[in-house]
PDBQT receptor file of N, H, CA, C and O in Angstrom, charges set to zero:
ATOM      1  N   MET A   1     -24.012  34.766 -10.918  1.00  0.00    +0.000 N 
ATOM      2  CA  MET A   1     -22.657  34.081 -10.983  1.00  0.00    +0.000 C 
ATOM      3  C   MET A   1     -21.356  34.289  -9.608  1.00  0.00    +0.000 C 
ATOM      4  O   MET A   1     -21.129  35.245  -8.866  1.00  0.00    +0.000 OA
ATOM      5  N   PRO A   2     -20.847  33.214  -9.699  1.00  0.00    +0.000 N 
ATOM      6  CA  PRO A   2     -19.871  33.511  -9.118  1.00  0.00    +0.000 C 
ATOM      7  C   PRO A   2     -18.187  33.895  -9.549  1.00  0.00    +0.000 C 
ATOM      8  O   PRO A   2     -17.622  33.419 -10.534  1.00  0.00    +0.000 OA
ATOM      9  N   PRO A   3     -17.668  34.690  -8.738  1.00  0.00    +0.000 N 
ATOM     10  CA  PRO A   3     -16.278  35.296  -9.569  1.00  0.00    +0.000 C 
ATOM     11  C   PRO A   3     -15.616  34.277  -9.830  1.00  0.00    +0.000 C 
ATOM     12  O   PRO A   3     -15.819  33.101  -9.531  1.00  0.00    +0.000 OA
ATOM     13  N   HIS A   4     -14.636  34.863 -10.522  1.00  0.00    +0.000 N 
ATOM     14  H   HIS A   4     -14.470  35.819 -10.765  1.00  0.00    +0.000 HD
ATOM     15  CA  HIS A   4     -13.498  33.888 -11.425  1.00  0.00    +0.000 C 
ATOM     16  C   HIS A   4     -12.575  34.552 -11.737  1.00  0.00    +0.000 C 
ATOM     17  O   HIS A   4     -12.911  35.669 -12.132  1.00  0.00    +0.000 OA
ATOM     18  N   PRO A   5     -10.871  34.236 -11.736  1.00  0.00    +0.000 N 
ATOM     19  CA  PRO A   5      -9.996  34.735 -11.623  1.00  0.00    +0.000 C 
ATOM     20  C   PRO A   5      -9.969  35.331 -12.622  1.00  0.00    +0.000 C 
ATOM     21  O   PRO A   5     -10.328  34.966 -13.741  1.00  0.00    +0.000 OA
ATOM     22  N   LYS A   6      -9.406  36.596 -12.185  1.00  0.00    +0.000 N 
ATOM     23  H   LYS A   6      -9.115  36.892 -11.275  1.00  0.00    +0.000 HD
ATOM     24  CA  LYS A   6      -8.554  37.864 -13.016  1.00  0.00    +0.000 C 
ATOM     25  C   LYS A   6      -7.706  37.479 -13.439  1.00  0.00    +0.000 C 
ATOM     26  O   LYS A   6      -7.530  38.053 -14.514  1.00  0.00    +0.000 OA
ATOM     27  N   ARG A   7      -6.763  36.585 -13.203  1.00  0.00    +0.000 N 
ATOM     28  H   ARG A   7      -6.906  36.119 -12.330  1.00  0.00    +0.000 HD
ATOM     29  CA  ARG A   7      -4.882  35.963 -13.490  1.00  0.00    +0.000 C 
ATOM     30  C   ARG A   7      -5.074  34.721 -13.762  1.00  0.00    +0.000 C 
ATOM     31  O   ARG A   7      -5.892  34.130 -13.057  1.00  0.00    +0.000 OA
ATOM     32  N   LYS A   8      -4.350  33.936 -14.903  1.00  0.00    +0.000 N 
ATOM     33  H   LYS A   8      -3.685  34.417 -15.475  1.00  0.00    +0.000 HD
ATOM     34  CA  LYS A   8      -3.996  32.886 -14.787  1.00  0.00    +0.000 C 
ATOM     35  C   LYS A   8      -3.387  32.532 -13.536  1.00  0.00    +0.000 C 
ATOM     36  O   LYS A   8      -2.796  33.428 -12.932  1.00  0.00    +0.000 OA
ATOM     37  N   HIS A   9      -3.434  31.313 -13.016  1.00  0.00    +0.000 N 
ATOM     38  H   HIS A   9      -3.914  30.586 -13.506  1.00  0.00    +0.000 HD
ATOM     39  CA  HIS A   9      -2.115  31.061 -12.348  1.00  0.00    +0.000 C 
ATOM     40  C   HIS A   9      -0.868  30.719 -12.618  1.00  0.00    +0.000 C 
ATOM     41  O   HIS A   9      -1.009  29.941 -13.562  1.00  0.00    +0.000 OA
ATOM     42  N   SER A  10       0.269  30.801 -12.394  1.00  0.00    +0.000 N 
ATOM     43  H   SER A  10       0.383  31.433 -11.627  1.00  0.00    +0.000 HD
ATOM     44  CA  SER A  10       1.370  30.236 -13.180  1.00  0.00    +0.000 C 
ATOM     45  C   SER A  10       1.457  28.604 -13.114  1.00  0.00    +0.000 C 
ATOM     46  O   SER A  10       0.646  27.898 -12.516  1.00  0.00    +0.000 OA
ATOM     47  N   LYS A  11       2.429  28.208 -13.736  1.00  0.00    +0.000 N 
ATOM     48  H   LYS A  11       3.088  28.782 -14.222  1.00  0.00    +0.000 HD
ATOM     49  CA  LYS A  11       2.912  27.098 -13.534  1.00  0.00    +0.000 C 
ATOM     50  C   LYS A  11       3.342  26.321 -12.545  1.00  0.00    +0.000 C 
ATOM     51  O   LYS A  11       3.119  25.120 -12.390  1.00  0.00    +0.000 OA
ATOM     52  N   GLY A  12       4.098  27.197 -11.736  1.00  0.00    +0.000 N 
ATOM     53  H   GLY A  12       4.279  28.172 -11.861  1.00  0.00    +0.000 HD
ATOM     54  CA  GLY A  12       5.134  26.842 -10.484  1.00  0.00    +0.000 C 
ATOM     55  C   GLY A  12       3.936  27.049  -9.526  1.00  0.00    +0.000 C 
ATOM     56  O   GLY A  12       4.147  26.248  -8.616  1.00  0.00    +0.000 OA
ATOM     57  N   ARG A  13       2.799  27.706  -9.268  1.00  0.00    +0.000 N 
ATOM     58  H   ARG A  13       2.627  28.356 -10.008  1.00  0.00    +0.000 HD
ATOM     59  CA  ARG A  13       1.790  27.677  -8.521  1.00  0.00    +0.000 C 
ATOM     60  C   ARG A  13       1.135  26.178  -8.720  1.00  0.00    +0.000 C 
ATOM     61  O   ARG A  13       0.911  25.351  -7.836  1.00  0.00    +0.000 OA
ATOM     62  N   ARG A  14       0.988  26.109  -9.577  1.00  0.00    +0.000 N 
ATOM     63  H   ARG A  14       1.170  26.781 -10.295  1.00  0.00    +0.000 HD
ATOM     64  CA  ARG A  14      -0.005  25.443  -9.496  1.00  0.00    +0.000 C 
ATOM     65  C   ARG A  14       0.839  23.853  -9.330  1.00  0.00    +0.000 C 
ATOM     66  O   ARG A  14       0.477  22.925  -8.607  1.00  0.00    +0.000 OA
ATOM     67  N   ASP A  15       2.015  23.891 -10.212  1.00  0.00    +0.000 N 
ATOM     68  H   ASP A  15       2.310  24.645 -10.799  1.00  0.00    +0.000 HD
ATOM     69  CA  ASP A  15       2.884  22.393  -9.354  1.00  0.00    +0.000 C 
ATOM     70  C   ASP A  15       3.271  22.171  -8.322  1.00  0.00    +0.000 C 
ATOM     71  O   ASP A  15       3.427  20.993  -8.001  1.00  0.00    +0.000 OA
ATOM     72  N   ARG A  16       3.671  23.559  -7.113  1.00  0.00    +0.000 N 
ATOM     73  H   ARG A  16       3.544  24.516  -7.374  1.00  0.00    +0.000 HD
ATOM     74  CA  ARG A  16       3.416  23.458  -6.022  1.00  0.00    +0.000 C 
ATOM     75  C   ARG A  16       2.441  23.161  -5.395  1.00  0.00    +0.000 C 
ATOM     76  O   ARG A  16       2.906  22.778  -4.322  1.00  0.00    +0.000 OA
ATOM     77  N   ARG A  17       1.205  23.067  -5.338  1.00  0.00    +0.000 N 
ATOM     78  H   ARG A  17       0.827  23.379  -6.210  1.00  0.00    +0.000 HD
ATOM     79  CA  ARG A  17       0.177  22.806  -5.427  1.00  0.00    +0.000 C 
ATOM     80  C   ARG A  17      -0.338  21.444  -5.505  1.00  0.00    +0.000 C 
ATOM     81  O   ARG A  17      -1.280  21.024  -4.832  1.00  0.00    +0.000 OA
ATOM     82  N   ARG A  18       0.517  20.589  -6.601  1.00  0.00    +0.000 N 
ATOM     83  H   ARG A  18       1.282  20.930  -7.147  1.00  0.00    +0.000 HD
ATOM     84  CA  ARG A  18       0.270  19.279  -7.251  1.00  0.00    +0.000 C 
ATOM     85  C   ARG A  18       1.073  18.274  -5.790  1.00  0.00    +0.000 C 
ATOM     86  O   ARG A  18       0.582  17.330  -5.171  1.00  0.00    +0.000 OA
ATOM     87  N   SER A  19       2.575  19.012  -5.598  1.00  0.00    +0.000 N 
ATOM     88  H   SER A  19       2.973  19.779  -6.101  1.00  0.00    +0.000 HD
ATOM     89  CA  SER A  19       3.307  18.793  -4.823  1.00  0.00    +0.000 C 
ATOM     90  C   SER A  19       2.787  17.588  -3.901  1.00  0.00    +0.000 C 
ATOM     91  O   SER A  19       3.814  16.910  -3.920  1.00  0.00    +0.000 OA
ATOM     92  N   HIS A  20       2.104  17.035  -3.298  1.00  0.00    +0.000 N 
ATOM     93  H   HIS A  20       1.269  17.585  -3.283  1.00  0.00    +0.000 HD
ATOM     94  CA  HIS A  20       1.392  16.179  -2.641  1.00  0.00    +0.000 C 
ATOM     95  C   HIS A  20       0.817  15.012  -3.257  1.00  0.00    +0.000 C 
ATOM     96  O   HIS A  20       0.541  14.016  -2.588  1.00  0.00    +0.000 OA
ATOM     97  N   HIS A  21       0.607  15.087  -4.594  1.00  0.00    +0.000 N 
ATOM     98  H   HIS A  21       0.831  15.896  -5.138  1.00  0.00    +0.000 HD
ATOM     99  CA  HIS A  21      -0.610  14.290  -5.249  1.00  0.00    +0.000 C 
ATOM    100  C   HIS A  21       0.301  13.167  -5.380  1.00  0.00    +0.000 C 
ATOM    101  O   HIS A  21      -0.223  12.317  -6.099  1.00  0.00    +0.000 OA
ATOM    102  N   ALA A  22       1.487  12.810  -4.964  1.00  0.00    +0.000 N 
ATOM    103  H   ALA A  22       1.912  13.501  -4.380  1.00  0.00    +0.000 HD
ATOM    104  CA  ALA A  22       2.208  11.965  -5.645  1.00  0.00    +0.000 C 
ATOM    105  C   ALA A  22       1.625  10.618  -5.140  1.00  0.00    +0.000 C 
ATOM    106  O   ALA A  22       0.997  10.531  -4.084  1.00  0.00    +0.000 OA
ATOM    107  N   LEU A  23       1.924   9.380  -6.124  1.00  0.00    +0.000 N 
ATOM    108  H   LEU A  23       2.434   9.451  -6.982  1.00  0.00    +0.000 HD
ATOM    109  CA  LEU A  23       1.339   8.019  -4.841  1.00  0.00    +0.000 C 
ATOM    110  C   LEU A  23       3.075   7.612  -4.660  1.00  0.00    +0.000 C 
ATOM    111  O   LEU A  23       4.065   7.963  -5.302  1.00  0.00    +0.000 OA
ATOM    112  N   THR A  24       2.880   6.668  -3.414  1.00  0.00    +0.000 N 
ATOM    113  H   THR A  24       2.076   6.384  -2.892  1.00  0.00    +0.000 HD
ATOM    114  CA  THR A  24       3.527   6.142  -2.831  1.00  0.00    +0.000 C 
ATOM    115  C   THR A  24       2.998   4.408  -2.769  1.00  0.00    +0.000 C 
ATOM    116  O   THR A  24       1.808   4.095  -2.742  1.00  0.00    +0.000 OA
ATOM    117  N   ALA A  25       3.947   3.576  -2.757  1.00  0.00    +0.000 N 
ATOM    118  H   ALA A  25       4.914   3.830  -2.779  1.00  0.00    +0.000 HD
ATOM    119  CA  ALA A  25       4.675   2.367  -2.660  1.00  0.00    +0.000 C 
ATOM    120  C   ALA A  25       4.274   1.828  -1.161  1.00  0.00    +0.000 C 
ATOM    121  O   ALA A  25       4.757   2.258  -0.113  1.00  0.00    +0.000 OA
ATOM    122  N   PRO A  26       2.969   0.461  -1.325  1.00  0.00    +0.000 N 
ATOM    123  CA  PRO A  26       2.188   0.350   0.187  1.00  0.00    +0.000 C 
ATOM    124  C   PRO A  26       4.218  -0.119   0.637  1.00  0.00    +0.000 C 
ATOM    125  O   PRO A  26       5.167  -0.125  -0.147  1.00  0.00    +0.000 OA
ATOM    126  N   ALA A  27       4.206  -0.427   2.086  1.00  0.00    +0.000 N 
ATOM    127  H   ALA A  27       3.435  -0.422   2.722  1.00  0.00    +0.000 HD
ATOM    128  CA  ALA A  27       5.538  -0.965   3.038  1.00  0.00    +0.000 C 
ATOM    129  C   ALA A  27       5.178  -2.385   2.858  1.00  0.00    +0.000 C 
ATOM    130  O   ALA A  27       4.113  -2.656   3.412  1.00  0.00    +0.000 OA
ATOM    131  N   MET A  28       5.791  -3.458   2.201  1.00  0.00    +0.000 N 
ATOM    132  H   MET A  28       6.657  -3.238   1.752  1.00  0.00    +0.000 HD
ATOM    133  CA  MET A  28       5.965  -4.425   2.202  1.00  0.00    +0.000 C 
ATOM    134  C   MET A  28       6.660  -4.992   2.887  1.00  0.00    +0.000 C 
ATOM    135  O   MET A  28       7.808  -4.698   2.553  1.00  0.00    +0.000 OA
ATOM    136  N   VAL A  29       6.664  -5.794   3.842  1.00  0.00    +0.000 N 
ATOM    137  H   VAL A  29       5.731  -6.034   4.113  1.00  0.00    +0.000 HD
ATOM    138  CA  VAL A  29       7.730  -6.787   5.056  1.00  0.00    +0.000 C 
ATOM    139  C   VAL A  29       7.526  -8.520   4.233  1.00  0.00    +0.000 C 
ATOM    140  O   VAL A  29       6.824  -9.195   3.479  1.00  0.00    +0.000 OA
ATOM    141  N   VAL A  30       8.907  -8.500   5.202  1.00  0.00    +0.000 N 
ATOM    142  H   VAL A  30       9.476  -7.951   5.814  1.00  0.00    +0.000 HD
ATOM    143  CA  VAL A  30       9.241 -10.280   4.431  1.00  0.00    +0.000 C 
ATOM    144  C   VAL A  30       8.267 -11.283   5.803  1.00  0.00    +0.000 C 
ATOM    145  O   VAL A  30       8.416 -11.017   6.996  1.00  0.00    +0.000 OA
ATOM    146  N   CYS A  31       7.641 -12.023   5.473  1.00  0.00    +0.000 N 
ATOM    147  H   CYS A  31       7.520 -12.238   4.504  1.00  0.00    +0.000 HD
ATOM    148  CA  CYS A  31       7.357 -12.789   6.577  1.00  0.00    +0.000 C 
ATOM    149  C   CYS A  31       8.440 -14.202   7.461  1.00  0.00    +0.000 C 
ATOM    150  O   CYS A  31       9.356 -14.907   7.038  1.00  0.00    +0.000 OA
ATOM    151  N   SER A  32       7.955 -14.133   8.410  1.00  0.00    +0.000 N 
ATOM    152  H   SER A  32       7.210 -13.560   8.753  1.00  0.00    +0.000 HD
ATOM    153  CA  SER A  32       8.883 -14.379   9.004  1.00  0.00    +0.000 C 
ATOM    154  C   SER A  32       8.864 -15.885   9.215  1.00  0.00    +0.000 C 
ATOM    155  O   SER A  32       9.734 -16.464   9.865  1.00  0.00    +0.000 OA
ATOM    156  N   ASN A  33       7.754 -16.541   8.593  1.00  0.00    +0.000 N 
ATOM    157  H   ASN A  33       7.047 -16.071   8.065  1.00  0.00    +0.000 HD
ATOM    158  CA  ASN A  33       7.507 -18.290   8.136  1.00  0.00    +0.000 C 
ATOM    159  C   ASN A  33       8.084 -18.781   6.964  1.00  0.00    +0.000 C 
ATOM    160  O   ASN A  33       8.774 -19.748   6.640  1.00  0.00    +0.000 OA
ATOM    161  N   CYS A  34       7.551 -17.747   6.402  1.00  0.00    +0.000 N 
ATOM    162  H   CYS A  34       6.991 -16.962   6.665  1.00  0.00    +0.000 HD
ATOM    163  CA  CYS A  34       7.899 -18.853   4.918  1.00  0.00    +0.000 C 
ATOM    164  C   CYS A  34       8.324 -17.221   3.870  1.00  0.00    +0.000 C 
ATOM    165  O   CYS A  34       7.616 -17.163   2.865  1.00  0.00    +0.000 OA
ATOM    166  N   GLY A  35       8.940 -16.477   3.957  1.00  0.00    +0.000 N 
ATOM    167  H   GLY A  35       9.516 -16.523   4.774  1.00  0.00    +0.000 HD
ATOM    168  CA  GLY A  35       9.417 -15.248   3.475  1.00  0.00    +0.000 C 
ATOM    169  C   GLY A  35       9.017 -14.945   2.390  1.00  0.00    +0.000 C 
ATOM    170  O   GLY A  35       9.837 -14.312   1.726  1.00  0.00    +0.000 OA
ATOM    171  N   GLU A  36       7.792 -15.197   1.786  1.00  0.00    +0.000 N 
ATOM    172  H   GLU A  36       7.125 -15.711   2.325  1.00  0.00    +0.000 HD
ATOM    173  CA  GLU A  36       6.828 -14.259   0.900  1.00  0.00    +0.000 C 
ATOM    174  C   GLU A  36       6.926 -12.602   1.561  1.00  0.00    +0.000 C 
ATOM    175  O   GLU A  36       7.441 -12.445   2.668  1.00  0.00    +0.000 OA
ATOM    176  N   MET A  37       6.296 -11.213   0.641  1.00  0.00    +0.000 N 
ATOM    177  H   MET A  37       5.878 -11.341  -0.259  1.00  0.00    +0.000 HD
ATOM    178  CA  MET A  37       6.356  -9.825   1.054  1.00  0.00    +0.000 C 
ATOM    179  C   MET A  37       4.832 -10.240   1.375  1.00  0.00    +0.000 C 
ATOM    180  O   MET A  37       4.128 -11.094   0.836  1.00  0.00    +0.000 OA
ATOM    181  N   HIS A  38       4.574  -9.399   2.373  1.00  0.00    +0.000 N 
ATOM    182  H   HIS A  38       5.147  -8.705   2.810  1.00  0.00    +0.000 HD
ATOM    183  CA  HIS A  38       2.842  -8.872   2.898  1.00  0.00    +0.000 C 
ATOM    184  C   HIS A  38       3.181  -7.301   3.740  1.00  0.00    +0.000 C 
ATOM    185  O   HIS A  38       4.172  -6.814   4.286  1.00  0.00    +0.000 OA
ATOM    186  N   LEU A  39       1.704  -6.845   3.479  1.00  0.00    +0.000 N 
ATOM    187  H   LEU A  39       0.899  -7.241   3.036  1.00  0.00    +0.000 HD
ATOM    188  CA  LEU A  39       1.357  -5.863   4.468  1.00  0.00    +0.000 C 
ATOM    189  C   LEU A  39       1.565  -5.773   5.636  1.00  0.00    +0.000 C 
ATOM    190  O   LEU A  39       1.122  -6.662   6.363  1.00  0.00    +0.000 OA
ATOM    191  N   HIS A  40       2.246  -4.758   6.159  1.00  0.00    +0.000 N 
ATOM    192  H   HIS A  40       2.606  -4.036   5.569  1.00  0.00    +0.000 HD
ATOM    193  CA  HIS A  40       2.657  -4.445   7.797  1.00  0.00    +0.000 C 
ATOM    194  C   HIS A  40       1.728  -4.635   8.291  1.00  0.00    +0.000 C 
ATOM    195  O   HIS A  40       0.740  -4.173   7.718  1.00  0.00    +0.000 OA
ATOM    196  N   HIS A  41       1.466  -5.494   9.760  1.00  0.00    +0.000 N 
ATOM    197  H   HIS A  41       2.268  -5.869  10.225  1.00  0.00    +0.000 HD
ATOM    198  CA  HIS A  41       0.682  -5.579  10.556  1.00  0.00    +0.000 C 
ATOM    199  C   HIS A  41      -0.696  -6.393   9.818  1.00  0.00    +0.000 C 
ATOM    200  O   HIS A  41      -1.765  -6.566  10.403  1.00  0.00    +0.000 OA
ATOM    201  N   THR A  42      -0.450  -6.755   8.674  1.00  0.00    +0.000 N 
ATOM    202  H   THR A  42       0.419  -6.615   8.199  1.00  0.00    +0.000 HD
ATOM    203  CA  THR A  42      -1.763  -8.301   8.400  1.00  0.00    +0.000 C 
ATOM    204  C   THR A  42      -1.321  -9.112   8.291  1.00  0.00    +0.000 C 
ATOM    205  O   THR A  42      -0.094  -9.009   8.314  1.00  0.00    +0.000 OA
ATOM    206  N   VAL A  43      -1.917 -10.595   8.081  1.00  0.00    +0.000 N 
ATOM    207  H   VAL A  43      -2.913 -10.679   8.062  1.00  0.00    +0.000 HD
ATOM    208  CA  VAL A  43      -1.768 -11.550   7.903  1.00  0.00    +0.000 C 
ATOM    209  C   VAL A  43      -0.981 -12.179   6.603  1.00  0.00    +0.000 C 
ATOM    210  O   VAL A  43      -1.453 -12.153   5.466  1.00  0.00    +0.000 OA
ATOM    211  N   CYS A  44       0.056 -12.643   6.885  1.00  0.00    +0.000 N 
ATOM    212  H   CYS A  44       0.440 -12.664   7.808  1.00  0.00    +0.000 HD
ATOM    213  CA  CYS A  44       0.324 -13.404   5.970  1.00  0.00    +0.000 C 
ATOM    214  C   CYS A  44      -0.593 -13.887   4.838  1.00  0.00    +0.000 C 
ATOM    215  O   CYS A  44      -1.220 -14.909   5.116  1.00  0.00    +0.000 OA
ATOM    216  N   PRO A  45      -0.785 -13.408   3.718  1.00  0.00    +0.000 N 
ATOM    217  CA  PRO A  45      -1.524 -14.555   2.797  1.00  0.00    +0.000 C 
ATOM    218  C   PRO A  45      -1.141 -15.429   2.254  1.00  0.00    +0.000 C 
ATOM    219  O   PRO A  45      -1.971 -16.310   2.029  1.00  0.00    +0.000 OA
ATOM    220  N   ASN A  46       0.380 -15.662   1.734  1.00  0.00    +0.000 N 
ATOM    221  H   ASN A  46       1.054 -14.946   1.916  1.00  0.00    +0.000 HD
ATOM    222  CA  ASN A  46       0.532 -17.055   1.651  1.00  0.00    +0.000 C 
ATOM    223  C   ASN A  46       0.509 -18.065   2.945  1.00  0.00    +0.000 C 
ATOM    224  O   ASN A  46       0.450 -19.266   2.681  1.00  0.00    +0.000 OA
ATOM    225  N   CYS A  47       0.546 -17.715   4.164  1.00  0.00    +0.000 N 
ATOM    226  H   CYS A  47       0.593 -16.740   4.378  1.00  0.00    +0.000 HD
ATOM    227  CA  CYS A  47       0.789 -18.981   4.529  1.00  0.00    +0.000 C 
ATOM    228  C   CYS A  47      -0.249 -18.545   6.009  1.00  0.00    +0.000 C 
ATOM    229  O   CYS A  47      -0.286 -19.653   6.544  1.00  0.00    +0.000 OA
ATOM    230  N   GLY A  48      -0.864 -17.847   6.700  1.00  0.00    +0.000 N 
ATOM    231  H   GLY A  48      -0.834 -16.947   6.266  1.00  0.00    +0.000 HD
ATOM    232  CA  GLY A  48      -1.690 -17.608   7.071  1.00  0.00    +0.000 C 
ATOM    233  C   GLY A  48      -0.930 -17.158   9.103  1.00  0.00    +0.000 C 
ATOM    234  O   GLY A  48      -1.418 -17.188  10.233  1.00  0.00    +0.000 OA
ATOM    235  N   TYR A  49       0.211 -16.861   8.600  1.00  0.00    +0.000 N 
ATOM    236  H   TYR A  49       0.607 -16.837   7.682  1.00  0.00    +0.000 HD
ATOM    237  CA  TYR A  49       0.922 -16.890  10.183  1.00  0.00    +0.000 C 
ATOM    238  C   TYR A  49       0.997 -15.443  10.378  1.00  0.00    +0.000 C 
ATOM    239  O   TYR A  49       1.210 -14.935   9.277  1.00  0.00    +0.000 OA
ATOM    240  N   TYR A  50       0.907 -14.458  11.397  1.00  0.00    +0.000 N 
ATOM    241  H   TYR A  50       0.734 -14.872  12.291  1.00  0.00    +0.000 HD
ATOM    242  CA  TYR A  50       1.058 -13.486  12.221  1.00  0.00    +0.000 C 
ATOM    243  C   TYR A  50       1.900 -13.380  13.501  1.00  0.00    +0.000 C 
ATOM    244  O   TYR A  50       1.485 -13.930  14.521  1.00  0.00    +0.000 OA
ATOM    245  N   ASP A  51       3.025 -12.726  13.506  1.00  0.00    +0.000 N 
ATOM    246  H   ASP A  51       3.362 -12.279  12.678  1.00  0.00    +0.000 HD
ATOM    247  CA  ASP A  51       3.540 -12.793  14.472  1.00  0.00    +0.000 C 
ATOM    248  C   ASP A  51       4.018 -13.680  15.095  1.00  0.00    +0.000 C 
ATOM    249  O   ASP A  51       3.889 -13.816  16.312  1.00  0.00    +0.000 OA
ATOM    250  N   GLY A  52       4.872 -14.683  14.082  1.00  0.00    +0.000 N 
ATOM    251  H   GLY A  52       4.977 -14.573  13.094  1.00  0.00    +0.000 HD
ATOM    252  CA  GLY A  52       5.020 -15.933  14.772  1.00  0.00    +0.000 C 
ATOM    253  C   GLY A  52       3.897 -17.134  15.471  1.00  0.00    +0.000 C 
ATOM    254  O   GLY A  52       4.131 -17.854  16.442  1.00  0.00    +0.000 OA
ATOM    255  N   LYS A  53       2.439 -17.075  14.515  1.00  0.00    +0.000 N 
ATOM    256  H   LYS A  53       2.250 -16.490  13.727  1.00  0.00    +0.000 HD
ATOM    257  CA  LYS A  53       1.061 -17.871  15.467  1.00  0.00    +0.000 C 
ATOM    258  C   LYS A  53       0.702 -17.721  13.830  1.00  0.00    +0.000 C 
ATOM    259  O   LYS A  53       1.081 -16.980  12.923  1.00  0.00    +0.000 OA
ATOM    260  N   GLU A  54      -0.069 -18.638  13.937  1.00  0.00    +0.000 N 
ATOM    261  H   GLU A  54      -0.377 -19.240  14.673  1.00  0.00    +0.000 HD
ATOM    262  CA  GLU A  54      -0.919 -19.347  12.545  1.00  0.00    +0.000 C 
ATOM    263  C   GLU A  54      -2.613 -18.692  13.363  1.00  0.00    +0.000 C 
ATOM    264  O   GLU A  54      -3.259 -19.151  14.304  1.00  0.00    +0.000 OA
ATOM    265  N   ILE A  55      -2.807 -17.689  12.632  1.00  0.00    +0.000 N 
ATOM    266  H   ILE A  55      -2.282 -17.317  11.867  1.00  0.00    +0.000 HD
ATOM    267  CA  ILE A  55      -3.827 -17.075  12.614  1.00  0.00    +0.000 C 
ATOM    268  C   ILE A  55      -4.784 -17.611  11.917  1.00  0.00    +0.000 C 
ATOM    269  O   ILE A  55      -5.859 -17.710  12.509  1.00  0.00    +0.000 OA
ATOM    270  N   VAL A  56      -4.713 -18.140  10.414  1.00  0.00    +0.000 N 
ATOM    271  H   VAL A  56      -3.840 -18.059   9.933  1.00  0.00    +0.000 HD
ATOM    272  CA  VAL A  56      -5.861 -18.347   9.667  1.00  0.00    +0.000 C 
ATOM    273  C   VAL A  56      -5.074 -19.721   8.829  1.00  0.00    +0.000 C 
ATOM    274  O   VAL A  56      -4.200 -19.705   7.962  1.00  0.00    +0.000 OA
ATOM    275  N   GLU A  57      -5.623 -20.605   9.336  1.00  0.00    +0.000 N 
ATOM    276  H   GLU A  57      -6.333 -20.618  10.040  1.00  0.00    +0.000 HD
ATOM    277  CA  GLU A  57      -5.587 -22.280   8.938  1.00  0.00    +0.000 C 
ATOM    278  C   GLU A  57      -5.853 -22.129   7.046  1.00  0.00    +0.000 C 
ATOM    279  O   GLU A  57      -6.862 -21.841   6.402  1.00  0.00    +0.000 OA
ATOM    280  N   LYS A  58      -4.138 -22.548   6.532  1.00  0.00    +0.000 N 
ATOM    281  H   LYS A  58      -3.319 -22.781   7.056  1.00  0.00    +0.000 HD
ATOM    282  CA  LYS A  58      -4.532 -22.467   5.147  1.00  0.00    +0.000 C 
ATOM    283  C   LYS A  58      -4.128 -24.381   5.053  1.00  0.00    +0.000 C 
ATOM    284  O   LYS A  58      -3.233 -25.074   5.535  1.00  0.00    +0.000 OA
ATOM    285  N   LYS A  59      -5.274 -24.645   4.213  1.00  0.00    +0.000 N 
ATOM    286  H   LYS A  59      -6.001 -24.082   3.821  1.00  0.00    +0.000 HD
ATOM    287  CA  LYS A  59      -5.396 -25.611   3.501  1.00  0.00    +0.000 C 
ATOM    288  C   LYS A  59      -3.936 -26.531   2.716  1.00  0.00    +0.000 C 
ATOM    289  O   LYS A  59      -3.716 -26.265   1.534  1.00  0.00    +0.000 OA
ATOM    290  N   LYS A  60      -3.467 -27.060   3.076  1.00  0.00    +0.000 N 
ATOM    291  H   LYS A  60      -3.646 -27.277   4.036  1.00  0.00    +0.000 HD
ATOM    292  CA  LYS A  60      -2.034 -27.989   1.951  1.00  0.00    +0.000 C 
ATOM    293  C   LYS A  60      -2.316 -28.620   0.759  1.00  0.00    +0.000 C 
ATOM    294  O   LYS A  60      -3.136 -29.513   0.542  1.00  0.00    +0.000 OA
ATOM    295  N   GLU A  61      -1.599 -28.100   0.052  1.00  0.00    +0.000 N 
ATOM    296  H   GLU A  61      -0.933 -27.375   0.229  1.00  0.00    +0.000 HD
ATOM    297  CA  GLU A  61      -1.772 -28.606  -1.194  1.00  0.00    +0.000 C 
ATOM    298  C   GLU A  61      -1.670 -29.891  -1.734  1.00  0.00    +0.000 C 
ATOM    299  O   GLU A  61      -0.723 -29.641  -2.481  1.00  0.00    +0.000 OA
ATOM    300  N   GLU A  62      -1.860 -30.835  -1.898  1.00  0.00    +0.000 N 
ATOM    301  H   GLU A  62      -2.629 -31.038  -1.291  1.00  0.00    +0.000 HD
ATOM    302  CA  GLU A  62      -1.364 -32.378  -2.396  1.00  0.00    +0.000 C 
ATOM    303  C   GLU A  62      -1.438 -32.484  -3.918  1.00  0.00    +0.000 C 
ATOM    304  O   GLU A  62      -2.397 -32.355  -4.679  1.00  0.00    +0.000 OA
ATOM    305  N   LYS A  63       0.204 -32.829  -4.206  1.00  0.00    +0.000 N 
ATOM    306  H   LYS A  63       0.983 -32.933  -3.589  1.00  0.00    +0.000 HD
ATOM    307  CA  LYS A  63       0.569 -33.103  -5.456  1.00  0.00    +0.000 C 
ATOM    308  C   LYS A  63       0.493 -34.437  -5.344  1.00  0.00    +0.000 C 
ATOM    309  O   LYS A  63       0.787 -35.106  -4.354  1.00  0.00    +0.000 OA
ATOM    310  N   GLY A  64       0.014 -34.879  -6.581  1.00  0.00    +0.000 N 
ATOM    311  H   GLY A  64      -0.225 -34.335  -7.385  1.00  0.00    +0.000 HD
ATOM    312  CA  GLY A  64      -0.164 -36.139  -7.135  1.00  0.00    +0.000 C 
ATOM    313  C   GLY A  64      -1.165 -36.738  -8.192  1.00  0.00    +0.000 C 
ATOM    314  O   GLY A  64      -1.093 -37.926  -8.506  1.00  0.00    +0.000 OA
TER     315      GLY A  64
């Protein structure tokens, strides 16, 4: 059998261990072409542009 803890760890010790477990929101930037928010260093999912160049050709929606 493996050894077991002799004493309970304190709440402070437990919480210090968990101090790095918090989630962080992804860093978003504004697209220079269409103004939509998207992730850093990725093609804009709305317009298909990256670094001022069209990378993914998007279909134009026709209203009518």
